[in-house]
LUMDO-810322 format. One record per residue (C-alpha): residue number from 1; x, y, z. Coordinates in steps of 0.05 Angstrom, whole numbers. Each point is the difference from the previous one (the first is absolute). Layout:
# residues N
<seq = NUM east = X north = Y up = Z>
...
//
This chain:
# residues 98
<seq = 1 east = 519 north = -165 up = -26>
<seq = 2 east = -5 north = -58 up = 48>
<seq = 3 east = 11 north = -72 up = -19>
<seq = 4 east = -75 north = -14 up = 9>
<seq = 5 east = -20 north = 58 up = -46>
<seq = 6 east = 51 north = -24 up = -52>
<seq = 7 east = -33 north = -69 up = 0>
<seq = 8 east = -68 north = 32 up = -10>
<seq = 9 east = 26 north = 43 up = -57>
<seq = 10 east = 31 north = -59 up = -35>
<seq = 11 east = -64 north = -42 up = 8>
<seq = 12 east = -43 north = 58 up = -25>
<seq = 13 east = 44 north = 6 up = -62>
<seq = 14 east = -7 north = -75 up = -13>
<seq = 15 east = -76 north = 6 up = 6>
<seq = 16 east = 0 north = 61 up = -47>
<seq = 17 east = 39 north = -39 up = -53>
<seq = 18 east = -43 north = -62 up = 8>
<seq = 19 east = -63 north = 42 up = -12>
<seq = 20 east = 28 north = 29 up = -65>
<seq = 21 east = 29 north = 65 up = 28>
<seq = 22 east = -65 north = 39 up = 5>
<seq = 23 east = 2 north = 75 up = 15>
<seq = 24 east = -31 north = 30 up = 63>
<seq = 25 east = -5 north = -64 up = 42>
<seq = 26 east = 63 north = 10 up = 40>
<seq = 27 east = -37 north = 5 up = 67>
<seq = 28 east = -39 north = -64 up = -15>
<seq = 29 east = 65 north = -36 up = -15>
<seq = 30 east = 34 north = 28 up = 63>
<seq = 31 east = -57 north = -22 up = 45>
<seq = 32 east = -3 north = -69 up = -32>
<seq = 33 east = 76 north = -7 up = 11>
<seq = 34 east = -8 north = 24 up = 72>
<seq = 35 east = -54 north = -52 up = 13>
<seq = 36 east = 40 north = -56 up = -31>
<seq = 37 east = 62 north = 15 up = 40>
<seq = 38 east = -40 north = 8 up = 64>
<seq = 39 east = -32 north = -68 up = -13>
<seq = 40 east = 70 north = -30 up = -6>
<seq = 41 east = 11 north = 20 up = 73>
<seq = 42 east = 56 north = 49 up = -11>
<seq = 43 east = -15 north = 54 up = 52>
<seq = 44 east = 31 north = 68 up = -13>
<seq = 45 east = 58 north = 20 up = 44>
<seq = 46 east = -20 north = 54 up = 49>
<seq = 47 east = 43 north = 59 up = 15>
<seq = 48 east = 14 north = 18 up = 73>
<seq = 49 east = -46 north = 60 up = -7>
<seq = 50 east = -60 north = -42 up = -23>
<seq = 51 east = 12 north = -53 up = 53>
<seq = 52 east = -4 north = 52 up = 55>
<seq = 53 east = -64 north = 28 up = -29>
<seq = 54 east = -31 north = -69 up = -3>
<seq = 55 east = 18 north = -15 up = 72>
<seq = 56 east = -30 north = 66 up = 22>
<seq = 57 east = -65 north = -14 up = -37>
<seq = 58 east = -8 north = -70 up = 29>
<seq = 59 east = 19 north = 17 up = 71>
<seq = 60 east = -61 north = 1 up = 46>
<seq = 61 east = -5 north = 56 up = 50>
<seq = 62 east = -1 north = -21 up = 73>
<seq = 63 east = -70 north = 1 up = 30>
<seq = 64 east = -11 north = 53 up = 53>
<seq = 65 east = -8 north = -33 up = 68>
<seq = 66 east = -39 north = 30 up = 57>
<seq = 67 east = 46 north = 23 up = 57>
<seq = 68 east = -44 north = -23 up = 57>
<seq = 69 east = -69 north = -25 up = 20>
<seq = 70 east = -29 north = 70 up = -4>
<seq = 71 east = 20 north = 6 up = -73>
<seq = 72 east = -29 north = -69 up = -15>
<seq = 73 east = -67 north = 20 up = 30>
<seq = 74 east = 0 north = 66 up = -39>
<seq = 75 east = 16 north = -37 up = -64>
<seq = 76 east = -56 north = -51 up = 12>
<seq = 77 east = -50 north = 56 up = 15>
<seq = 78 east = 19 north = 37 up = -64>
<seq = 79 east = -11 north = -63 up = -41>
<seq = 80 east = -67 north = -14 up = 32>
<seq = 81 east = -22 north = 72 up = -11>
<seq = 82 east = 21 north = -2 up = -72>
<seq = 83 east = -39 north = -65 up = -11>
<seq = 84 east = -64 north = 28 up = 31>
<seq = 85 east = 5 north = 64 up = -41>
<seq = 86 east = 6 north = -40 up = -64>
<seq = 87 east = -61 north = -43 up = 17>
<seq = 88 east = -41 north = 63 up = 17>
<seq = 89 east = 20 north = 31 up = -67>
<seq = 90 east = -21 north = -62 up = -37>
<seq = 91 east = -68 north = -4 up = 35>
<seq = 92 east = -16 north = 74 up = -12>
<seq = 93 east = 22 north = 0 up = -73>
<seq = 94 east = -54 north = 13 up = -52>
<seq = 95 east = -11 north = -54 up = -52>
<seq = 96 east = 22 north = 16 up = -70>
<seq = 97 east = -58 north = 5 up = -48>
<seq = 98 east = 12 north = -8 up = -75>
//
C-alpha cells in the first residue's frame, strides 16, 4: 500500500469513528477521506508506469503536412467538395413533422 493510500485509510477510519462506527458506509468514508486529502494538496506519488501512460495520453500527434503545392491544392479541393456536399444535404433534407 502506498503512503498516499495509507493516509486515506487512516482518515477514513477517523471519519468512521467520528460518525459512530456505522456498518456498510465504508465506501462513503473512503471517498470523504480521499476528498479531504486531495483538498490538502497532497498529490499521490505516481509510479514510472503511470507517468509514461500519462505522457502518452497527453502527447499530441504531429499534424500531417502536405508534401508540395499539388497536395495543398488537392486538400483544399477535398475540403471545398465536402462543404458543398454538406450544404446540399441540408437543403434537400425533409423537415421533421411531429
